[in-house]
C-alpha positions as CSV (number, residue, x, y, z in Angstrom):
1,X,-3.5,-28.4,-40.7
2,X,-5.4,-28.2,-43.1
3,X,-8.9,-29.9,-43.2
4,X,-11.8,-28.8,-46.0
5,X,-14.7,-28.2,-44.7
6,X,-17.2,-30.7,-46.6
7,X,-20.9,-30.1,-47.5
8,X,-22.6,-33.8,-46.3
9,X,-20.3,-34.6,-43.6
10,X,-18.6,-33.1,-39.8
11,X,-15.9,-30.5,-39.5
12,X,-13.2,-32.8,-38.4
13,X,-10.9,-31.5,-35.5
14,X,-7.5,-34.0,-35.9
15,X,-5.7,-35.6,-34.4
16,X,-3.1,-34.1,-33.4
17,X,-4.6,-30.5,-32.4
18,X,-7.1,-32.2,-30.6
19,X,-4.3,-33.9,-28.4
20,X,-1.8,-30.1,-29.2
21,X,-5.2,-29.0,-26.9
22,X,-5.1,-31.6,-24.9
23,X,-9.0,-32.4,-25.4
24,X,-9.8,-35.7,-23.8
25,X,-12.2,-38.2,-25.2
26,X,-15.5,-37.7,-23.1
27,X,-14.7,-34.2,-22.4
28,X,-17.5,-31.2,-23.7
29,X,-16.8,-28.8,-25.8
30,X,-18.1,-24.7,-26.7
31,X,-18.0,-24.1,-29.9
32,X,-18.6,-20.9,-31.0
33,X,-18.1,-18.6,-34.4
34,X,-17.4,-15.1,-34.9
35,X,-16.7,-13.3,-37.6
36,X,-15.1,-15.9,-39.6
37,X,-13.7,-17.4,-36.7
38,X,-14.7,-20.4,-34.8
39,X,-13.4,-21.0,-31.0
40,X,-14.0,-24.3,-29.4
41,X,-13.7,-24.3,-25.9
42,X,-13.0,-26.6,-23.5
43,X,-16.1,-26.4,-21.1
44,X,-15.4,-25.7,-17.5
45,X,-17.1,-28.2,-15.1
46,X,-19.1,-26.6,-12.3
47,X,-16.4,-27.0,-9.5
48,X,-14.1,-25.2,-11.4
49,X,-16.4,-22.5,-13.1
50,X,-17.0,-22.0,-10.0
51,X,-13.5,-21.3,-9.5
52,X,-13.1,-18.3,-12.0
53,X,-16.1,-16.8,-10.0
54,X,-14.1,-16.4,-6.7
55,X,-11.4,-12.9,-6.4
56,X,-8.9,-14.4,-3.9
57,X,-6.6,-10.7,-4.1
58,X,-7.6,-9.6,-0.5
59,X,-7.6,-6.4,-1.3
60,X,-9.7,-6.8,-4.5
61,X,-12.0,-8.6,-1.9
62,X,-12.2,-5.9,0.6
63,X,-13.2,-3.6,-2.6
64,X,-15.7,-5.7,-3.1
65,X,-17.3,-5.7,0.5
66,X,-17.3,-1.9,0.9
67,X,-18.8,-1.3,-2.6
68,X,-21.7,-4.3,-0.9
69,X,-22.0,-2.5,2.1
70,X,-22.2,0.8,1.1
71,X,-24.9,-0.2,-1.3
72,X,-26.7,-1.8,1.6
73,X,-26.5,1.0,3.6
74,X,-28.7,3.1,0.7
75,X,-25.3,5.1,-0.2
76,X,-24.5,5.4,-4.1
77,X,-21.6,7.1,-5.4
78,X,-19.8,6.5,-9.1
79,X,-17.5,4.6,-9.4
80,X,-15.1,6.7,-9.8
81,X,-14.9,8.4,-6.5
82,X,-15.5,4.8,-4.9
83,X,-11.5,4.0,-6.6
84,X,-10.1,7.7,-6.3
85,X,-11.7,6.8,-2.4
86,X,-9.7,3.1,-1.8
87,X,-6.9,4.8,-3.4
88,X,-6.8,7.7,-0.8
89,X,-6.6,5.0,1.7
90,X,-3.8,3.2,0.0
91,X,-1.8,6.2,0.3
92,X,-1.6,7.1,3.8
93,X,1.9,6.3,6.1
94,X,1.4,4.2,8.1
95,X,1.7,5.2,11.9
96,X,3.4,3.2,14.1
97,X,3.9,3.1,18.0
């Protein structure tokens, strides 16, 4: 699809393109421009935005929790050391009874 930019009229996104992108009437869209490219994305609802920020992987949750506990305890160290310690924990063999 090709659209011609004119001085006095707004840029119009063709119906077929909106339909293909899944945009519906009344939805809020975010328009971003950078380096000669315009990106249009659907603005997520507050519920969807919360879901995107939520970390579901239990290993990542544990790493975040461990790091936060260390922070609260006043312990700080380079991030490389933190992840190296996490890797060592995973590679330890499990002992069975």
